[in-house]
Each structure stands twice: as C-alpha cells, then as structure tokens.
C-alpha positions in Angstrom: -18.0 25.9 196.1 -14.4 25.7 194.3 -11.7 27.5 196.1 -8.6 27.2 193.4 -5.4 29.1 196.0 -1.5 30.0 193.7 1.6 29.7 195.2 4.9 29.9 194.0 5.2 32.8 193.1 8.0 35.5 193.1 11.2 37.6 191.6 13.6 35.8 189.9 16.7 36.6 187.1 16.2 36.3 183.8 17.4 32.5 182.8 15.6 31.2 186.6 13.5 29.3 186.9 9.7 29.0 189.6 7.2 26.6 189.9 3.6 27.8 190.8 1.3 25.7 192.1 -2.5 25.5 192.3 -4.5 24.0 195.1 -7.8 23.4 194.2 -10.8 22.4 196.5 -14.7 22.5 197.0 -15.7 19.9 194.6 -16.7 16.7 193.2 -16.3 16.0 189.3 -13.9 14.0 188.1 -13.9 16.0 184.4 -12.7 19.6 183.3 -10.0 21.7 182.3 -7.2 23.2 184.3 -5.5 26.3 182.9 -2.7 28.9 184.0 -3.4 32.5 182.9 -1.3 35.1 183.1 -2.0 39.7 183.2 1.0 42.0 183.1 -0.4 45.6 183.9 -1.9 47.3 181.0 -2.3 44.2 179.1 -4.8 41.5 178.7 -5.0 38.4 180.2 -4.2 35.6 178.1 -3.7 32.1 178.2 -0.2 30.1 179.2 -0.9 26.2 179.5 -4.2 23.8 179.8 -4.2 20.3 181.0 -7.8 18.6 181.6 -8.2 15.2 183.8 -6.9 13.1 180.8 -3.6 15.1 181.0 -4.2 15.9 177.6 -2.3 19.6 177.6 -2.0 22.7 175.4 0.5 25.4 175.5 1.0 28.8 174.7 3.4 29.4 171.6 5.3 32.2 174.2 6.1 29.6 176.6 6.1 25.9 174.4 9.5 24.7 175.4 10.1 26.2 178.9 6.7 25.8 181.0 5.6 23.0 181.7 2.2 21.9 182.6 1.0 18.9 185.2 -1.1 17.6 187.8 -1.1 15.7 191.1 -5.0 14.5 190.9 -4.2 12.5 194.7 -3.3 16.1 196.2 -5.9 18.1 194.1 -3.1 20.8 193.1 -1.8 21.9 189.6 1.8 23.5 188.9 3.4 24.9 185.9 7.1 24.4 185.8 8.5 28.2 184.3 11.8 27.3 183.0 14.9 30.0 181.0 12.3 32.9 182.2 12.2 36.2 180.7 11.5 39.5 181.8 8.1 39.3 179.6 7.3 36.6 181.3 7.0 38.9 184.5 3.5 39.1 185.3 0.2 37.9 187.8 -0.4 34.1 186.8 -3.7 32.7 187.7 -5.0 29.4 187.7 -8.4 28.6 186.5 -11.3 25.7 186.0 -13.0 24.4 183.6 -15.7 21.6 184.9 -16.9 18.9 182.5 -14.7 19.9 180.2 -11.7 18.3 177.9 -8.9 19.8 175.5 -10.1 18.2 172.4 -13.4 19.3 172.9 -13.2 23.4 174.3 -12.8 25.8 171.5 -9.9 27.8 173.0 -8.7 25.7 175.8 -6.4 29.0 176.5 -9.3 31.4 176.7 -9.9 32.6 179.5 -13.9 33.2 179.1 -13.8 29.2 179.3 -12.7 29.1 182.5 -15.4 29.5 185.6 -13.0 29.3 188.7 -10.5 31.7 189.1 -7.4 32.0 191.9 -6.4 35.3 193.3 -3.3 34.7 191.9 0.1 35.0 192.4 3.2 37.5 191.2 5.7 36.9 188.7 8.3 39.0 188.4 11.7 38.6 186.1 14.3 41.1 185.9 16.7 41.9 183.3 
C-alpha cells in the first residue's frame, strides 16, 4: 500500500520561506507523477506543483517563481521549497501520487482527480 507522509509545515511571516517534504513508501513502479496540492478553509483543493519521474514539472501561475518542486529518488522523498510566502498561501498542503503517469500525457497535471494516493497533509500559516 502506498503511503505518503508530509512534514515541514508551520507558521511563518509574509516574505518568509518553508520547505515541505513528503516521504513516500510502498510502491515499486518507476513511472509516476507526484504533486503538491493545497486547500484553505471554505475553498476547493487546488494544484500547486507537480513533477514526474523524468523530472518534468508543472506549476500553478500563483506560485511560479516562488515555489520549487523537487524530488530525491534515492530517499523516495518529494519536496516543495516555498519562498516569498504570502498570507494567501496559507492552507493545508497535501502531496499526492499518480502511478504510471507523466506530465506530458496527463490531461491536467494539477488536477486533483488525476491522483490516486494522498497524504494526510501539513498545515502552512503565513501571517501578514
């Protein structure tokens, strides 16, 4: 069974930085897409960034130039470096895994419906 465990959330002032991590386990396939999503109270879950096993990436317009998604395959860990944080970035952040997919072949790499496995989330709060 695939397990995804997020960490690294916390409280930070606007303009600050955080790095989220997602430790993945329980899968043996080598082709996949992994993504970061967020959901604020009263809002729909939205895709933030995605990366596939070949290293292709996709970002939401709202985070381009501020967030960077990366992965360490040896550690089976996904990262999200978040810089220049804004209060509107406050949300629960989730990582997700989509087996046997690549960004170039997905209809919507940042669409939550594309993803099969989900972590429990880590809270990010940005104060002004």
